[in-house]
matplotlib code that plots the C-alpha trace (Angstrom):
import matplotlib.pyplot as plt

x = [2.3, -0.7, 0.9, -1.2, -0.1, -0.7, -2.2, -1.9, -4.4, -2.5, -4.0, -3.3, -3.2, -6.2, -7.4, -5.1, -5.7, -5.0, -8.0, -9.1, -10.0, -13.0, -12.9, -9.2, -10.2, -12.9, -10.6, -8.0, -10.5, -10.5, -11.9, -8.7, -9.2, -10.0, -9.3, -9.3, -6.8, -8.1, -6.5, -8.5, -7.6, -4.7, -1.0, 1.0, -1.3, -3.8, -6.8, -10.0, -12.3, -15.8, -19.0, -19.8, -16.4, -16.7, -20.2, -18.7, -16.0, -18.6, -20.8, -17.8, -16.9, -20.4, -20.8, -17.6, -17.8, -14.5, -13.1, -11.9, -9.1, -9.5, -6.8, -8.6, -5.9, -6.3, -10.1, -10.1, -7.8, -10.0, -10.0, -12.0, -15.3, -14.2, -16.1, -14.6, -17.1, -16.2, -16.4, -18.0, -21.0, -22.2, -24.7, -23.3, -19.9, -20.0, -19.5, -16.7, -14.7, -11.7, -11.1, -7.7, -7.4, -4.4, -3.9, -0.6, -2.2, -5.1, -3.3, 0.2, 1.9, 3.2, 6.0, 3.6, 2.6, -0.9, -3.7, -6.7, -8.9, -12.7, -14.9, -16.9, -15.7, -14.4, -12.4, -10.8, -9.9, -8.1, -6.2, -5.2, -3.9, -1.7, -0.6, 0.9, 3.5, 4.5, 4.7, 3.6, 2.2, 2.2, 3.0, 0.9, 0.9, 0.1, -3.1, -4.7, -3.8, -5.2, -8.5, -8.8, -8.1, -10.8, -13.3, -12.3, -15.2, -15.8, -14.1, -10.7, -11.0, -12.4, -9.5, -7.0, -8.4, -8.5, -4.9, -3.6, -5.5, -3.9, -0.5, -1.3, -2.2, 1.0, 3.2, 1.2, 1.7, 5.4, 5.8, 3.9, 6.0, 9.1, 7.9, 6.6, 3.3, 1.3, -1.5, -3.5, -4.3, -7.9, -6.7, -3.7, -0.8, 1.1, 1.4, 2.5, 4.3, 5.4, 9.1, 9.0, 8.3, 11.7, 13.4, 13.7, 12.2, 13.8, 12.3, 15.1, 17.9, 16.0, 15.3, 18.9, 20.1, 17.4, 19.0, 22.2, 20.4, 17.8, 18.2, 14.8, 13.9, 11.3, 10.3, 10.2, 6.7, 8.1, 8.9, 5.1, 4.6, 4.9, 5.4, 8.0, 8.1, 4.5, 5.7, 9.0, 8.4, 6.4, 7.8, 6.0, 6.3, 4.9, 3.2, 2.6, 5.3, 5.4, 4.3, 7.8, 9.4, 7.0, 7.6, 11.4, 11.1, 9.0, 11.5, 14.4, 12.7, 11.8, 15.4, 16.7, 14.4, 12.8, 15.8]
y = [-105.4, -107.6, -110.7, -111.1, -112.9, -111.3, -113.5, -111.8, -112.0, -111.0, -108.8, -110.4, -108.9, -109.7, -107.9, -104.9, -104.3, -105.9, -107.6, -109.0, -112.7, -112.8, -116.6, -116.4, -113.8, -116.0, -118.9, -116.9, -116.2, -118.8, -119.2, -117.4, -114.4, -111.2, -108.3, -107.4, -104.9, -103.3, -100.6, -98.9, -97.0, -99.4, -98.6, -99.8, -101.3, -98.4, -100.7, -99.2, -101.9, -101.8, -101.3, -105.0, -106.1, -103.9, -105.2, -108.8, -107.7, -106.1, -109.2, -111.4, -109.1, -109.1, -112.8, -113.6, -110.8, -109.2, -105.8, -103.9, -101.3, -99.7, -97.4, -94.9, -92.2, -91.9, -91.4, -88.3, -89.7, -91.9, -91.7, -92.6, -92.5, -94.9, -94.5, -94.7, -95.9, -95.8, -99.3, -98.0, -97.0, -100.6, -102.3, -103.5, -101.9, -98.5, -100.0, -102.4, -100.2, -97.9, -95.7, -94.1, -90.8, -88.6, -84.9, -85.7, -87.4, -85.1, -81.7, -82.7, -82.2, -85.8, -84.4, -83.1, -86.6, -85.5, -88.1, -89.2, -92.2, -92.3, -94.9, -95.8, -94.1, -97.4, -98.2, -94.7, -95.0, -98.3, -96.6, -93.7, -96.2, -97.9, -94.6, -93.3, -96.1, -95.1, -91.3, -88.9, -86.2, -85.6, -82.1, -80.2, -76.7, -78.3, -79.8, -76.4, -75.9, -79.3, -78.5, -75.4, -77.6, -80.1, -77.3, -76.6, -76.7, -79.6, -77.7, -78.1, -81.9, -82.0, -79.9, -82.0, -85.2, -83.9, -82.7, -86.0, -87.9, -85.9, -86.6, -90.3, -90.3, -88.5, -91.0, -94.0, -93.1, -92.6, -95.9, -97.7, -96.1, -97.2, -100.8, -101.5, -103.2, -100.6, -101.2, -98.0, -97.1, -96.4, -94.5, -93.2, -91.4, -94.5, -96.6, -100.2, -101.7, -105.1, -105.2, -108.6, -107.1, -105.3, -108.7, -108.1, -110.1, -108.9, -105.6, -105.1, -105.4, -103.3, -100.5, -100.4, -100.0, -97.6, -94.3, -95.0, -96.4, -93.7, -91.1, -92.1, -93.7, -96.4, -98.7, -102.6, -103.6, -106.7, -104.6, -104.4, -108.2, -110.9, -113.4, -111.4, -113.7, -112.6, -109.0, -109.7, -108.4, -105.4, -101.8, -98.7, -95.2, -92.0, -89.3, -86.7, -84.5, -81.4, -82.0, -81.0, -83.6, -86.3, -85.4, -85.5, -88.9, -90.4, -89.2, -90.6, -94.0, -94.1, -93.4, -96.0, -98.8, -98.1, -96.6]
z = [86.6, 87.3, 85.9, 82.9, 79.7, 76.3, 73.6, 70.2, 67.4, 64.2, 61.5, 58.2, 54.6, 52.5, 49.3, 49.8, 53.5, 56.8, 58.4, 61.8, 61.7, 64.1, 64.3, 65.4, 68.0, 69.4, 69.5, 71.5, 74.3, 77.0, 80.5, 81.7, 79.5, 81.5, 79.1, 75.4, 74.0, 70.8, 68.6, 65.8, 63.7, 63.8, 64.0, 62.0, 59.4, 59.0, 59.4, 60.6, 62.1, 60.6, 62.5, 61.9, 63.2, 66.3, 66.9, 66.9, 69.4, 71.6, 71.5, 72.5, 75.3, 76.7, 76.3, 78.1, 80.6, 79.5, 80.2, 77.1, 76.7, 73.3, 71.8, 69.6, 69.4, 65.6, 65.9, 63.7, 61.0, 58.8, 55.0, 52.0, 53.8, 56.5, 59.8, 63.2, 65.7, 69.4, 70.9, 74.1, 72.1, 71.5, 73.7, 77.0, 76.4, 78.2, 81.7, 80.6, 78.2, 78.9, 75.8, 75.2, 73.4, 72.5, 71.8, 70.1, 67.2, 66.6, 67.2, 65.9, 69.3, 69.8, 72.0, 74.6, 75.6, 76.7, 76.5, 78.4, 79.2, 79.4, 81.0, 84.1, 87.3, 88.8, 85.7, 85.4, 89.1, 88.4, 85.5, 87.7, 90.3, 87.8, 86.1, 89.3, 89.2, 85.7, 85.6, 88.2, 85.9, 82.2, 80.8, 83.3, 81.6, 78.2, 79.5, 79.6, 75.9, 75.0, 76.9, 74.6, 71.5, 72.4, 71.9, 68.3, 65.8, 63.3, 60.4, 62.1, 62.2, 58.6, 57.3, 59.3, 57.8, 54.3, 54.4, 55.8, 53.1, 50.4, 51.9, 52.1, 48.5, 47.6, 49.4, 48.4, 44.7, 45.2, 46.9, 44.2, 41.5, 43.4, 43.2, 46.8, 47.3, 49.1, 51.6, 51.3, 54.9, 55.9, 59.0, 61.0, 59.3, 58.4, 55.3, 55.4, 52.4, 51.4, 50.2, 48.5, 45.1, 45.5, 46.0, 49.7, 52.6, 55.8, 57.0, 59.6, 57.1, 54.5, 57.0, 58.2, 54.6, 53.5, 54.7, 52.8, 49.7, 49.4, 52.1, 53.6, 56.9, 57.6, 60.4, 60.2, 61.1, 62.8, 65.9, 66.5, 66.3, 69.0, 66.2, 64.3, 61.3, 60.5, 60.1, 58.5, 54.9, 55.9, 56.4, 57.7, 56.3, 57.9, 55.9, 58.7, 57.0, 54.9, 51.3, 49.9, 52.2, 51.0, 47.4, 47.9, 49.6, 46.9, 44.2, 46.2, 46.6, 42.9, 41.9, 44.3, 43.4, 40.0, 38.3]

ax = plt.figure().add_subplot(projection="3d")
ax.plot(x, y, z, "-o")
ax.set_aspect("equal")
plt.show()
C-alpha cells in the first residue's frame, strides 16, 4: 500500500538445510532500503536462524537505520535443541522491530486467525493504522480464549514441541524411505523435500499428480518464491496431523515411489 518494492534474498540448500547467505543479504540493502522482512522459524523450509545469524541481521539493521518486521509465529516449534531468539532482544533492535506472533500455530487453532504484534508504541500504532484497511476485527470472542492460553505453563509448550518433533521424525523417515531427499526441519511443522531423486523436477506438476498417484497432498515450494525457478524441485509436506494419518501417508508414498 505504501508503494514499496520487495527485494528477495533466497534461502538456499546447503549440507541438508536451507541457509541464509549474509553476504547476499548485505548486498541487497541499498540506500533506498527502509525495511527488512524476516521469518524465523521459516516457512516453508523449516530453517531456524542461529543467534549468530540474527546478530548479523541486527547489526545490519542498526548500521543502515532500518525498520524490521519479523514473523516469529513458530517461535515455540523448534527441534533438536535449536534455539529461537527474538530479534527484538538484540542491541538496538527493540525500538525498530515489529514482532508478529500467532495463536493458530502455537495452540493448533489456525482457523481462528488470531495473532498479535509487539513493538514500540509508535510502530504498533502504524500497524493498527494499516490493519484497519485490511480487516476490521479478527475473531473477537476467540481473543479472550487466546488470552487464557497465553498464560499456560511451560510444560504445555514443552509437550507440544516434543509431540511435533516425534511427528516430524515419523514423516521424515517415511519420505526418506520413499526416495525423497529430505531437509529435516529445525522448526515449524513443515518438511521440505527435493523430488529430483524420484526423477522429477517440476514441483507443480508433481503436486498436481500426487493425490492420484499416492492419495497424499503436498505444496510446491515455488509458490513461496519470487524467483520460482529456485524453488522448482522442492515440495513441502505438513506433519501437524494425527500419528495414524502420518503413518498411512508414509506408507502410501513408499508404495507409490519405492515399490
